[in-house]
Every structure is written in structure tokens, then in C-alpha cells.
BAKE-647903 format. One record per residue (C-alpha): residue number from 0; residue in one letter; y, x, z. Coordinates in nm, 4 decimals. Layout:
node pos->NUM; code->A; py->Y; px->X; pz->Z
...
//
This chain:
node pos->0; code->M; py->18.0543; px->-8.9305; pz->18.9686
node pos->1; code->E; py->18.1428; px->-9.3077; pz->18.8391
node pos->2; code->T; py->18.0884; px->-9.3557; pz->18.4852
node pos->3; code->N; py->18.1891; px->-9.7524; pz->18.5283
node pos->4; code->L; py->17.9240; px->-9.8709; pz->18.2417
node pos->5; code->P; py->17.9250; px->-10.2331; pz->18.1852
node pos->6; code->E; py->17.6195; px->-10.3928; pz->18.3981
node pos->7; code->K; py->17.2912; px->-10.4902; pz->18.1918
node pos->8; code->K; py->17.2353; px->-10.8960; pz->18.1986
node pos->9; code->A; py->16.9726; px->-11.0321; pz->18.0386
node pos->10; code->Q; py->16.9277; px->-11.1159; pz->17.6581
node pos->11; code->I; py->16.7599; px->-11.4510; pz->17.5349
node pos->12; code->V; py->16.6478; px->-11.4449; pz->17.2019
node pos->13; code->Y; py->16.4159; px->-11.7377; pz->16.9926
node pos->14; code->L; py->16.2331; px->-11.5832; pz->16.6847
node pos->15; code->S; py->16.0251; px->-11.7610; pz->16.3940
node pos->16; code->H; py->15.7385; px->-11.4602; pz->16.4302
node pos->17; code->G; py->15.6262; px->-11.5177; pz->16.0665
node pos->18; code->G; py->15.2973; px->-11.5927; pz->15.9251
node pos->19; code->G; py->15.0246; px->-11.4405; pz->16.1521
node pos->20; code->P; py->15.0174; px->-11.0699; pz->16.0733
node pos->21; code->L; py->15.1536; px->-11.0615; pz->15.7374
node pos->22; code->P; py->15.5433; px->-10.9572; pz->15.8693
node pos->23; code->I; py->15.3444; px->-10.6027; pz->15.9292
node pos->24; code->L; py->15.0523; px->-10.6237; pz->15.6416
node pos->25; code->G; py->15.3156; px->-10.5812; pz->15.3495
node pos->26; code->D; py->15.3563; px->-10.9483; pz->15.2312
node pos->27; code->P; py->15.6276; px->-10.9746; pz->15.0374
node pos->28; code->G; py->15.7600; px->-11.2765; pz->15.1882
node pos->29; code->H; py->15.8407; px->-11.0967; pz->15.4749
node pos->30; code->Q; py->15.9981; px->-10.8441; pz->15.4131
node pos->31; code->T; py->16.3847; px->-11.0019; pz->15.4739
node pos->32; code->M; py->16.2459; px->-11.0430; pz->15.8277
node pos->33; code->L; py->16.0773; px->-10.7654; pz->15.8553
node pos->34; code->R; py->16.3782; px->-10.5617; pz->15.8046
node pos->35; code->F; py->16.5662; px->-10.8087; pz->16.0376
node pos->36; code->M; py->16.3395; px->-10.7306; pz->16.3047
node pos->37; code->K; py->16.3376; px->-10.3746; pz->16.2817
node pos->38; code->A; py->16.7083; px->-10.3746; pz->16.2977
node pos->39; code->L; py->16.7329; px->-10.6256; pz->16.6299
node pos->40; code->P; py->16.7193; px->-10.3704; pz->16.8692
node pos->41; code->A; py->16.9817; px->-10.2039; pz->16.7926
node pos->42; code->R; py->17.1618; px->-10.5365; pz->16.8752
node pos->43; code->L; py->17.0982; px->-10.5338; pz->17.1867
node pos->44; code->H; py->17.0822; px->-10.3049; pz->17.4821
node pos->45; code->K; py->16.7375; px->-10.1966; pz->17.5715
node pos->46; code->P; py->16.5791; px->-10.3858; pz->17.8422
node pos->47; code->D; py->16.3852; px->-10.2753; pz->18.1265
node pos->48; code->A; py->16.1227; px->-10.5624; pz->18.0693
node pos->49; code->I; py->16.0345; px->-10.8065; pz->17.7962
node pos->50; code->V; py->15.9141; px->-11.1629; pz->17.8602
node pos->51; code->V; py->15.7604; px->-11.3431; pz->17.5445
node pos->52; code->V; py->15.7314; px->-11.7233; pz->17.6043
node pos->53; code->S; py->15.4231; px->-11.7268; pz->17.2587
node pos->54; code->A; py->15.3999; px->-12.0630; pz->17.1032
node pos->55; code->H; py->14.9468; px->-11.9717; pz->17.1090
node pos->56; code->W; py->14.9554; px->-12.0239; pz->17.4327
node pos->57; code->E; py->14.9512; px->-12.3343; pz->17.5829
node pos->58; code->E; py->14.8202; px->-12.4027; pz->17.9983
node pos->59; code->P; py->14.8172; px->-12.6685; pz->18.2434
node pos->60; code->K; py->15.0591; px->-12.4744; pz->18.4866
node pos->61; code->A; py->15.2545; px->-12.1962; pz->18.3298
node pos->62; code->T; py->15.1236; px->-11.9247; pz->18.3373
node pos->63; code->L; py->15.2077; px->-11.5445; pz->18.2779
node pos->64; code->L; py->14.9688; px->-11.2102; pz->18.2051
node pos->65; code->G; py->14.8622; px->-11.0080; pz->18.4943
node pos->66; code->A; py->14.6818; px->-10.7484; pz->18.3861
node pos->67; code->Q; py->14.8182; px->-10.3925; pz->18.3612
node pos->68; code->F; py->14.7226; px->-10.2718; pz->18.0063
node pos->69; code->P; py->14.6495; px->-10.6580; pz->17.8146
node pos->70; code->P; py->14.3863; px->-10.6367; pz->17.5755
node pos->71; code->M; py->14.4515; px->-10.7429; pz->17.1896
node pos->72; code->F; py->14.3926; px->-11.1341; pz->17.1602
node pos->73; code->Y; py->14.3481; px->-11.1764; pz->16.7745
node pos->74; code->D; py->14.4461; px->-11.5808; pz->16.7737
node pos->75; code->Y; py->14.4163; px->-11.6348; pz->16.3741
node pos->76; code->Y; py->14.1210; px->-11.5748; pz->16.0841
node pos->77; code->G; py->14.1142; px->-11.5754; pz->15.7413
node pos->78; code->F; py->14.2873; px->-11.2548; pz->15.7487
node pos->79; code->P; py->14.2319; px->-10.9204; pz->15.5707
node pos->80; code->A; py->13.9827; px->-10.6828; pz->15.7852
node pos->81; code->E; py->14.3234; px->-10.4712; pz->15.9087
node pos->82; code->A; py->14.4866; px->-10.7747; pz->16.0756
node pos->83; code->Y; py->14.1877; px->-10.6676; pz->16.3497
node pos->84; code->S; py->14.2495; px->-10.3591; pz->16.4098
node pos->85; code->I; py->14.6202; px->-10.3514; pz->16.4763
node pos->86; code->T; py->14.7463; px->-10.2555; pz->16.8101
node pos->87; code->Y; py->14.9797; px->-10.2853; pz->17.0386
node pos->88; code->A; py->15.0001; px->-10.0488; pz->17.3440
node pos->89; code->G; py->15.2851; px->-10.1202; pz->17.5344
node pos->90; code->P; py->15.2075; px->-10.1869; pz->17.9091
node pos->91; code->G; py->15.1897; px->-10.5075; pz->18.0812
node pos->92; code->S; py->15.3951; px->-10.5724; pz->18.3675
node pos->93; code->P; py->15.2228; px->-10.7260; pz->18.6871
node pos->94; code->E; py->15.5255; px->-10.7058; pz->18.8912
node pos->95; code->L; py->15.7166; px->-10.8956; pz->18.6768
node pos->96; code->A; py->15.4797; px->-11.1712; pz->18.6732
node pos->97; code->K; py->15.4383; px->-11.2107; pz->18.9914
node pos->98; code->R; py->15.8224; px->-11.2258; pz->19.0775
node pos->99; code->I; py->15.8380; px->-11.5021; pz->18.7655
node pos->100; code->A; py->15.5226; px->-11.6817; pz->18.9116
node pos->101; code->A; py->15.7028; px->-11.7005; pz->19.2759
node pos->102; code->L; py->16.0447; px->-11.7956; pz->19.0849
node pos->103; code->L; py->15.8682; px->-12.0656; pz->18.9178
node pos->104; code->E; py->15.7054; px->-12.2125; pz->19.2262
node pos->105; code->K; py->16.0720; px->-12.2090; pz->19.4459
node pos->106; code->N; py->16.2418; px->-12.3791; pz->19.1687
node pos->107; code->G; py->15.9228; px->-12.6986; pz->19.1044
node pos->108; code->V; py->15.7352; px->-12.5441; pz->18.8108
node pos->109; code->P; py->15.3537; px->-12.4848; pz->18.9572
node pos->110; code->A; py->15.2722; px->-12.1460; pz->18.8081
node pos->111; code->Q; py->14.9633; px->-11.8989; pz->18.8108
node pos->112; code->I; py->14.8811; px->-11.5803; pz->18.6446
node pos->113; code->D; py->14.5890; px->-11.4783; pz->18.4311
node pos->114; code->P; py->14.4855; px->-11.1047; pz->18.4827
node pos->115; code->M; py->14.2565; px->-11.1209; pz->18.2389
node pos->116; code->R; py->14.4256; px->-11.2827; pz->17.9083
node pos->117; code->G; py->14.5703; px->-11.0532; pz->17.6388
node pos->118; code->F; py->14.8604; px->-11.0368; pz->17.4073
node pos->119; code->D; py->14.7803; px->-11.2787; pz->17.1508
node pos->120; code->H; py->14.9996; px->-11.2537; pz->16.7867
node pos->121; code->G; py->15.2932; px->-11.4439; pz->16.9441
node pos->122; code->H; py->15.3504; px->-11.1477; pz->17.1437
node pos->123; code->F; py->15.2186; px->-10.8133; pz->16.9826
node pos->124; code->I; py->15.3953; px->-10.9140; pz->16.6160
node pos->125; code->P; py->15.7254; px->-10.9134; pz->16.7130
node pos->126; code->L; py->15.7199; px->-10.6309; pz->16.9528
node pos->127; code->K; py->15.5511; px->-10.3962; pz->16.6637
node pos->128; code->M; py->15.8304; px->-10.4881; pz->16.4636
node pos->129; code->M; py->16.1047; px->-10.4706; pz->16.7062
node pos->130; code->Y; py->15.9390; px->-10.2250; pz->16.9722
node pos->131; code->P; py->15.6783; px->-9.9649; pz->16.7970
node pos->132; code->A; py->15.7005; px->-9.6759; pz->17.0603
node pos->133; code->A; py->15.5594; px->-9.9748; pz->17.2604
node pos->134; code->D; py->15.7719; px->-9.8486; pz->17.6174
node pos->135; code->I; py->15.8919; px->-10.1046; pz->17.7460
node pos->136; code->P; py->15.6751; px->-10.3282; pz->17.9910
node pos->137; code->S; py->15.6092; px->-10.6703; pz->17.9024
node pos->138; code->T; py->15.4317; px->-10.9982; pz->18.0101
node pos->139; code->Q; py->15.3908; px->-11.3310; pz->17.8350
node pos->140; code->L; py->15.4917; px->-11.6920; pz->17.9404
node pos->141; code->S; py->15.2428; px->-11.9779; pz->17.7948
node pos->142; code->L; py->15.3909; px->-12.3073; pz->17.7176
node pos->143; code->L; py->15.2952; px->-12.6059; pz->17.9239
node pos->144; code->R; py->15.0304; px->-12.8679; pz->17.8080
node pos->145; code->G; py->15.1709; px->-13.1608; pz->17.6900
node pos->146; code->L; py->15.4206; px->-13.0274; pz->17.5112
node pos->147; code->N; py->15.6997; px->-13.2188; pz->17.7123
node pos->148; code->P; py->16.0549; px->-13.1432; pz->17.5807
node pos->149; code->A; py->16.2537; px->-13.2044; pz->17.8717
node pos->150; code->A; py->15.9744; px->-13.0070; pz->18.1251
node pos->151; code->H; py->15.9943; px->-12.6619; pz->17.9019
node pos->152; code->I; py->16.4004; px->-12.7348; pz->17.9397
node pos->153; code->Q; py->16.3244; px->-12.7423; pz->18.2897
node pos->154; code->L; py->16.0858; px->-12.4166; pz->18.2461
node pos->155; code->G; py->16.3797; px->-12.2676; pz->18.1265
node pos->156; code->K; py->16.6098; px->-12.3352; pz->18.4253
node pos->157; code->A; py->16.3659; px->-12.2127; pz->18.6332
node pos->158; code->L; py->16.4307; px->-11.8999; pz->18.4906
node pos->159; code->R; py->16.7793; px->-11.8598; pz->18.5216
node pos->160; code->E; py->16.7442; px->-11.5884; pz->18.8455
node pos->161; code->L; py->16.6154; px->-11.3592; pz->18.5759
node pos->162; code->L; py->17.0109; px->-11.3849; pz->18.4048
node pos->163; code->S; py->17.1428; px->-11.0961; pz->18.6216
node pos->164; code->D; py->16.8075; px->-10.8614; pz->18.5544
node pos->165; code->N; py->16.7730; px->-10.6356; pz->18.2520
node pos->166; code->V; py->16.5210; px->-10.8130; pz->18.0688
node pos->167; code->L; py->16.4806; px->-10.9304; pz->17.7438
node pos->168; code->V; py->16.3484; px->-11.3019; pz->17.7048
node pos->169; code->I; py->16.1874; px->-11.4165; pz->17.3729
node pos->170; code->G; py->16.1288; px->-11.7543; pz->17.2288
node pos->171; code->S; py->15.8344; px->-11.6090; pz->16.9858
node pos->172; code->G; py->15.7997; px->-11.9379; pz->16.7700
node pos->173; code->F; py->15.8868; px->-12.0598; pz->16.4157
node pos->174; code->S; py->16.1429; px->-12.2771; pz->16.3074
node pos->175; code->F; py->15.9636; px->-12.4249; pz->16.0458
node pos->176; code->H; py->15.6046; px->-12.4676; pz->16.0849
node pos->177; code->N; py->15.4377; px->-12.7513; pz->15.8453
node pos->178; code->M; py->15.1233; px->-12.5606; pz->15.7462
node pos->179; code->Q; py->15.0901; px->-12.7589; pz->15.4552
node pos->180; code->A; py->15.3749; px->-12.7651; pz->15.3274
node pos->181; code->F; py->15.3641; px->-12.3071; pz->15.3228
node pos->182; code->F; py->15.0667; px->-12.3411; pz->15.0987
node pos->183; code->R; py->15.1622; px->-12.6274; pz->14.9072
node pos->184; code->Q; py->15.5401; px->-12.5224; pz->14.7806
node pos->185; code->Q; py->15.6322; px->-12.2690; pz->14.5496
node pos->186; code->I; py->15.7849; px->-11.9686; pz->14.6926
node pos->187; code->H; py->16.1607; px->-12.0026; pz->14.7409
node pos->188; code->Q; py->16.1911; px->-12.3558; pz->14.6194
node pos->189; code->P; py->16.4637; px->-12.5860; pz->14.7459
node pos->190; code->D; py->16.3135; px->-12.7645; pz->15.0142
node pos->191; code->S; py->16.6205; px->-13.0467; pz->15.1387
node pos->192; code->A; py->16.4241; px->-13.1926; pz->15.4402
node pos->193; code->N; py->16.4002; px->-12.8508; pz->15.5783
node pos->194; code->D; py->16.7576; px->-12.7490; pz->15.5027
node pos->195; code->A; py->16.8205; px->-13.0615; pz->15.6669
node pos->196; code->F; py->16.6848; px->-13.0155; pz->15.9953
node pos->197; code->Q; py->16.7592; px->-12.6400; pz->16.0109
node pos->198; code->D; py->17.0993; px->-12.7317; pz->16.0098
node pos->199; code->W; py->17.0682; px->-13.0074; pz->16.3043
node pos->200; code->L; py->16.8753; px->-12.7003; pz->16.4725
node pos->201; code->T; py->17.1783; px->-12.4577; pz->16.4487
node pos->202; code->Q; py->17.4276; px->-12.7512; pz->16.5519
node pos->203; code->T; py->17.2113; px->-12.8182; pz->16.8059
node pos->204; code->A; py->17.1647; px->-12.4303; pz->16.8919
node pos->205; code->T; py->17.5391; px->-12.3098; pz->16.8734
node pos->206; code->G; py->17.7792; px->-12.6510; pz->16.8318
node pos->207; code->A; py->18.0426; px->-12.7095; pz->17.0891
node pos->208; code->M; py->17.9257; px->-12.9920; pz->17.3015
node pos->209; code->P; py->17.8539; px->-13.0402; pz->17.6843
node pos->210; code->E; py->17.5128; px->-12.8921; pz->17.8059
node pos->211; code->T; py->17.3921; px->-13.2311; pz->17.8777
node pos->212; code->T; py->17.4208; px->-13.3185; pz->17.5503
node pos->213; code->R; py->17.2959; px->-13.0336; pz->17.4026
node pos->214; code->E; py->16.9711; px->-13.0948; pz->17.6535
node pos->215; code->Q; py->16.9185; px->-13.4423; pz->17.5433
node pos->216; code->R; py->16.8948; px->-13.3764; pz->17.2022
node pos->217; code->L; py->16.6431; px->-13.1033; pz->17.2491
node pos->218; code->I; py->16.4556; px->-13.3671; pz->17.4427
node pos->219; code->E; py->16.5022; px->-13.6231; pz->17.1776
node pos->220; code->W; py->16.4188; px->-13.4083; pz->16.8845
node pos->221; code->E; py->16.2134; px->-13.5920; pz->16.6983
node pos->222; code->K; py->16.5263; px->-13.8051; pz->16.6024
node pos->223; code->A; py->16.6602; px->-13.4930; pz->16.4275
node pos->224; code->P; py->16.6202; px->-13.5076; pz->16.0046
node pos->225; code->S; py->16.2734; px->-13.4511; pz->15.9053
node pos->226; code->A; py->16.1646; px->-13.3187; pz->16.2430
node pos->227; code->R; py->15.8026; px->-13.4038; pz->16.1859
node pos->228; code->Y; py->15.8262; px->-13.2261; pz->15.8926
node pos->229; code->C; py->15.9132; px->-12.8889; pz->16.0017
node pos->230; code->H; py->15.7187; px->-12.9799; pz->16.3057
node pos->231; code->P; py->15.3876; px->-13.1699; pz->16.2768
node pos->232; code->R; py->15.3205; px->-13.0474; pz->16.5917
node pos->233; code->E; py->15.5739; px->-12.8616; pz->16.8545
node pos->234; code->E; py->15.4463; px->-12.5834; pz->16.9906
node pos->235; code->H; py->15.6552; px->-12.3350; pz->16.7618
node pos->236; code->L; py->15.9716; px->-12.5270; pz->16.8572
node pos->237; code->L; py->15.9567; px->-12.5702; pz->17.2449
node pos->238; code->P; py->15.9883; px->-12.1981; pz->17.2950
node pos->239; code->L; py->16.3517; px->-12.2466; pz->17.1840
node pos->240; code->H; py->16.3678; px->-12.5039; pz->17.4762
node pos->241; code->V; py->16.2764; px->-12.2792; pz->17.7371
node pos->242; code->C; py->16.5221; px->-12.0384; pz->17.5752
node pos->243; code->Q; py->16.8064; px->-12.3166; pz->17.5939
node pos->244; code->G; py->16.7768; px->-12.4207; pz->17.9528
node pos->245; code->M; py->16.7562; px->-12.0812; pz->18.0816
node pos->246; code->A; py->17.0700; px->-11.9468; pz->17.8819
node pos->247; code->G; py->17.2775; px->-12.2999; pz->17.9947
node pos->248; code->K; py->17.5195; px->-12.2432; pz->17.7214
node pos->249; code->P; py->17.5482; px->-12.2212; pz->17.2867
node pos->250; code->G; py->17.3730; px->-11.9633; pz->17.1127
node pos->251; code->E; py->17.4538; px->-11.7759; pz->16.8140
node pos->252; code->V; py->17.2280; px->-11.7918; pz->16.4404
node pos->253; code->I; py->17.1266; px->-11.4568; pz->16.3940
node pos->254; code->F; py->16.8838; px->-11.5491; pz->16.1198
node pos->255; code->D; py->16.9073; px->-11.7628; pz->15.8507
node pos->256; code->D; py->16.6987; px->-11.6997; pz->15.5638
node pos->257; code->L; py->16.3551; px->-11.7017; pz->15.3882
node pos->258; code->I; py->16.0568; px->-11.5930; pz->15.5619
node pos->259; code->F; py->15.7323; px->-11.6655; pz->15.3507
node pos->260; code->G; py->15.9736; px->-11.8484; pz->15.1149
node pos->261; code->V; py->16.0750; px->-12.0777; pz->15.3913
node pos->262; code->R; py->16.4420; px->-12.1317; pz->15.5068
node pos->263; code->S; py->16.4047; px->-12.0410; pz->15.8960
node pos->264; code->L; py->16.5452; px->-11.9074; pz->16.1844
node pos->265; code->A; py->16.6282; px->-11.7090; pz->16.4951
node pos->266; code->F; py->16.8870; px->-11.7086; pz->16.7447
node pos->267; code->L; py->17.0989; px->-11.5302; pz->17.0502
node pos->268; code->W; py->17.2112; px->-11.6073; pz->17.3709
//
């Protein structure tokens, strides 16, 4: 009997993942984000596998996790003891990692697999909020050392064959990542400089324009208003470049609110 169910295609999300483990430690500045992240899977169809492009991993070559059961990698410091007992028991996906590595190589992006590295918090914090049952295989993809924006758009383009698969690709970063400003500002204090950048980023990711124009804006992101104020170092922005390169179309804003008192964004393609 034919069910005529719609074919499930890839979904792409760029997320602002919050401050270290704070989203799941009860921090009041993350409650709006926590509600959003817990509700997000209801907006998505359940993927067969997840690929997380984490802001917290940079390698000379595009590198994927290859372990069947990756360990936890607590890549943060100075948090309460319970932050170092967080677990996420989701399985890895060595098969998907091998397929992506081959796909990248075929498209001119040197790639490798790391069989030892674990899930960093750019991976396990979002997934612990979104999929606490930990029943979906996942792998993690690194950024490219040097943080070249054009190279990260190309990295995304090299993944386009995955668009026909039922995978969820998560760009795990933060649309504002000035650590000094986080602690210097008072909670909920207006920040016109950040607003200017978030507005520019929204227009760039969602506006009606040729894709070549969109890509060029992202390549030249430092020309955006308050660009280096919001991103003194761009590792938390570049997962968005990978997402946009893969999607090749405008996205939509699915979160525009305060995280830890600072306006932050999430997009869905």
C-alpha cells in the first residue's frame, strides 16, 4: 500500500549555542534559548543522522569524528563541577563520516577522519537540549584553520549532495561572540552596535538577492557594521558560512532574542 508520504530532505540550521554548559545548568539568562531549543525538533522532521559543524574545532583539513561512540570533550573551564559530569550518550556515525570525507575530497576539499576525538560542547550542548534521548547517530565536522570565509562557503557547497538525504546539518556557533562584552554589559542593556550587526546578518541570510551577492557579503563580512565588535575572532560566525554554502538559498529567522542578555540569532534553511 502506497502512503505517498513526502520524501524527507536535508534540513540546515545555524544556532547560537549559548555560553558553555550554562544552557543546561539552569542559568536564567539562557531560559528563552532553552525553551526554543527544546521546541525546535517539533518544527523539524526527525533526521536519520546529524552533522554538527562546531565553532570549537579547527583543523588544517576538514576533519570528521570517526568513533562509533565518541567520548565527551569538556572544552571549557571555570564552571561548576557538574559541568564536567554532563554526558551525551548518542552514537557516532562512522559511516556518515566516511561518506562526507569522500564527498569533500571529490569536490576538492581535503578531508580526514579523527577516530579518537570526542563531542565538544558545540555538539553535545545543543543536542542535549534538542534530542535528549540521544537516539540519533551524529558526527562532527571541523572548521578550517585560518578561518577563511570563502573556504567555508566552499566547504558548504561541497556538502550539497547531502541535500537529498534525511540529515540535519547544524552550524553550531553564536551570532555574537565578544566575550569581554558579555561580561562588561549589564543584562538586557541595549546594544545598538550589536543590533546593527544582527540586522545585517538577518538581511544577508534571509534577504532577496542573487546568491552570488549573498556569498560576497558573507565573504566580506568584516565590512558589516560592528563586525569586529561582535566577532573579534570569527570562529563562531563561520558555521553560518558552511550552512549558507550548502543551502544555496535564503533562510528564515527562527530565533531573534536574548541569550545571556545579548541579542542572538538562529536560522533555518
